[in-house]
Residue, then its C-alpha position, 0 to 999 in steps of 0.5 A: x142560097x148563100x154565094x158561098x154554097x158549094x153543091x156536089x155534083x159528083x161522088x168523091x172517093x178517099x185515097x190512103x188513109x180514113x184519117x188522113x186520106x184525101x177525097x178526089x172525084x170518082x166515076x158513080x160506078x167506082x163510088x158504088x163499087x167501093x160502097x158495095x165491096x165496104x158492106x160486103x167486107x163487113x157483112x162477111x167479116x163481122x156478119x149481118x149483124x153488124x150493118x144497120x140501116x136508117x130509113x126515114x119515117x116520112x118517106x113512103x111505105x113502099x121506100x121503107x119496105x125497100x129498105x127494109x128487104x135490103x138490110x133482111x134479103x141484101x146485107x142479112x141484117x135484122x137492124x133496121x130503123x126508121x124512127x117510126x115511133x115518133 
């Protein structure tokens, strides 16, 4: 690994405007709450079809199954892709 490699060890959240705001360290609880509230807001204002999930074709069947259940049962979206066509 190069010496200048910096690994994130804590989540970052953006303060202020999306385009010009700055990132600051946050707790996992705050970061997950922001992510879930953003998904909830998108689902409630634009419907489930405004959200999509990408899963990995190299993941296990169980992981891909869990991703599709999250998309359909929680986010109310059928927009899920796992690139299994290759």
